[in-house]
N, C-alpha and C positions, 0 to 999 in steps of 0.2 A: 504494500500500500504506500503510495507516494503522496506527500503533502506539499502544497505550495507554502511559501513563507507567509505566516500570518501577519496581518496588519498590526501596527502598534495599538495596544488596548486603550480604550477610552478611560478617562480618570473616573473610576468607580471601584467600589469594594469588590475584591475578588471572591470567587466561590471558595468554600473551605478547602477543597482539594488542591486548588491552585496555591492558596496561602500556605498549606502544609508543605508543598514542594519548595516554595520560596523560603520558608522557615528552615527547611533542611539545608538549603544552600547557605543561608545566613549563619548557620551554626558551624560552618566550616572555618577552621582557625586561620588558614592561609587566604585571607580575604583579598589581598592584592592580586593574587593569581586569578581568582574568580572575577575580579573587577576588570582585568584585561580581557577576559572572555566575554564579559557583558558588553564592553565597548565593541568587540569584534561583531557580536550579534547585532548591535544597534547600527553598525556601519554597513551591514549587509554582506559580511564576509562569508556567511553560510550560503553556498551556491546550490545545495540540494540536500534534502533529508527524506529518507525512505524507511518504512517499517517492513521488515521481512520476518515473519513468524513473531518471535518475542524480542527481536533485536532492532536497534536503531542504527541505520547506516547514514553517514553524512559526508559531504564534501565541503571543506572549508578552505578558503583562500588565505594563505599566510603571507610571510614576507618573501618567500621563494616564488619563482615564476609558476611552478606547477602547484595546484591545490593539494591539500593533504586529505587522505581518506581515513575515516575513523568509525568506530562502532561502539555502542553503549548498550548494556543489558543488565538486568537484575535477575535474581534467581527465579526460575519458573516454578509454579506450583505443580505438583503431580496430578495425574488424572483423578486419583483418589481424593486428593485435597479439594479439587474443583467439584467433585461429586458431593462432598459434604457441604461446600459453600452453596451450590445450587439448591440442595435440599433445604438448607436453612433459609435461603431467599424465598423459596416456594412456600414455606410455612407462614410467611407474613404476606398477607394479601396486599398490603400497602407497598411493600418493596417490589413485588412483582408488577403491580400497576404502574409504579413510577419508572421502573426500568424498561418495561414494554413501551412506555411513553417517551423513552429517551432521556429521562431525568435521573440524575445521580442522587439517591437518598442521602439525607444528611448524616444518618447514623450507620452508613454502609460499613464503616470500619469495624463496628461491633460484630457484624456478621463474620468477619474474618477472625477477629480475636477470639470469638466463642468457639472457633474450630482450631485454635492454636496457631493462627497465621497472622500476618500483618500485610495489608495492601501496600503500605508505604515502607520504604527502607527506613531503618532506625537512624542510620547515619550515612553520610556521603561515602564512607568507606565500604558500605554494602552495595554500592553501585559500581559495576565493572565497566571498564573502558579501555580502549586501545586506539592509538593514533600513529600514523606513519611519519610524523614529524621527528626530528632528532632530539627533541627535548626529553631527557630521562625522567623528569618529574611528571607525576600524574595526580590530578588532572593538569594537562597543559592548557594553554589559553584557547586552543581550538576545541578541545573537549568541553571546557568551561563555557564557551560560546553556545554549544549545543545544549548544555544543561539549562541555560536561560531560555533558549528557544523552545525547549520542551515545556516550560511553564506556559508559554503562549498556546501550544498545542493542547495542553490539558484544559486551558481556558475555553478553547473552541470545542473540544471533544473529550469529555472526561473518561470515555470508554478506552482511551489510549492507555490508561492506567491498568485496565484489565488485560489488554493485549501484551503489555510488558511482563505480566505474570503468567501468560500462556493461553489466554482465551480472547478471541475477538468479540466485538459487540454482537455480530451476527450469531456466533456460537452460543453466547450466553442467552440471548433472547430466544433462540430456537430451543435450547434446553428447557427454558421456563415454559415455552408453549407446549412442548411435549409432556412436561410434568403436569401441566394443567389439563391437557387432553386425557392423560392417563387417569387423573383424579376423577374427571367426568365419566370416563369409561367404567371405573370402579363403582361410582355411584349408581349408574344405570344398571350394571350387572347385579349389584346388591339389591336394587329395587326389583329386578326381574326374579331373583331367587325368592324374595319375600312373597311376591305374587304367586309363584309356583307352590310355595308351602301353604299359603292360604287356600288356594284352589284345591290342593290335595286334601286338606283337612275338611273342606266343605263337601267334597265328594264322599268322604268316609262317614261323615256325621250328617245324616239326613235331617236331624232335628236341630241343626245349627241355626240359631236365630239371633237377632240382635239382643233379645231379652236375656239369653243365657251365655253371652260372651262377656267375660271379664277382661277389662283393659286396665292394666296396672303398670304405673311407672314407665310409660312409653316416652322415650327421648328421641325426638326426630332431629337428627344431627345434620342430615344432608337430604336435599330434595332434588330428584332428577330434573333435567332441563325440560323434559316433556310434560311435566305436571302443570296443569292450568291453575295458577294461584287463586283466581277468583272462585273456583269451585273446590279447592283443596279440603276445606273444613265442612263442606256441605254433605249432609247425610239425611235422606228423606224419612227413614223409618225411626220410630221412637226408641230411645235407649234408656234403660233403667239407671238413673243417676247414682244409685248405690253401688253399681258395678263399675263405675268409671272413676278413675283417679287422674287428675290433671296436675302435673308438676312442672315447675320452670326448668329450662335448660341449665346444664351445669356450667356452660360457658356463654357469655354474652357476645353480641356482635362487636361491641367496643373492645373486648379483649382479643377478638380474632383479628381485627384490623391493626391493632398495636398502636404505637406512638404516632401522633399527628405530625405532619411535616411543617411545624411552626416553631417559632422561638419558644424556649422553655417556659417562660412566664405566660405567653399567650396560649400555648398548648394546654397548660394546666387550667386556665380559666375556661377555655372552650370545652375541655374534657369534663370538668366538673359540671358544666351546664348540661352536657349530653347525658352524664350519669343521672342527674336529677330528672331529666326528661325521660330517660329510659325507664327509671323506676316507676314514674307516674304512669307511663303507657303500659308497662308490664302489670301493674296493679289493676288498672282498668280492664286490661285483657282478661285477667283472671276472674274479675267480678262478672264481666260479660259472659265468659265461658261457663261459669257456675250458676248463672241466673236462669 
């Protein structure tokens, strides 16, 4: 994948993943070396930059007539590591929705740390690089120039971070889509098996009627996509109330979607409002169901 040189960013607050990369560069102790690289980047000395697999390849014009060739990479995650990450992402509906929409979730780093990984390198020493220039020091100013250029690419496309760890944007989104399709398939399959059991029981019990069927502690966790919501609770025949027990679900919708993509203070206020609203609606639903 080849990228054209990004335009200088407008004066605005950077996204958290860009700022984290900038902080990583600022933490490097040999700041003069990086400063020379920043000037190279600003002066347009980076002639080309390309992503191949999880490596960055660049051509940088130095003081010599021929430009230098360099490569930058960080440790790739294994297929097993990515499997754990994808499963964790799929468990949070909010993460999946944001990623499928091309948005980087604010707390995405927590997904990696929960699986013993880190999306970002801890220090600049964890970033591997190689340049054809004669400078024995690393990073040289050519590598440092690409370091700063990468910040601009992260600003335009945060999925570049995933690519450096071994997965492209397309691979991650496709894995999430497949996981979602598999979940829907399991829901439909489970529903079909339930219908088969009910039909088999009805065939064996000729005297099976609504009046002698006890329904106890039924937890409806998943609804197949084929179910018409407007008629889901409709049942024309009378049911003996003494044989029916209605209990609330063990997990609420608010718990399923997880943290809201807002600032901490705002998210707390909004979430408290929704919790109060949810309790009111749930109580009213129970009253209506039992009346």
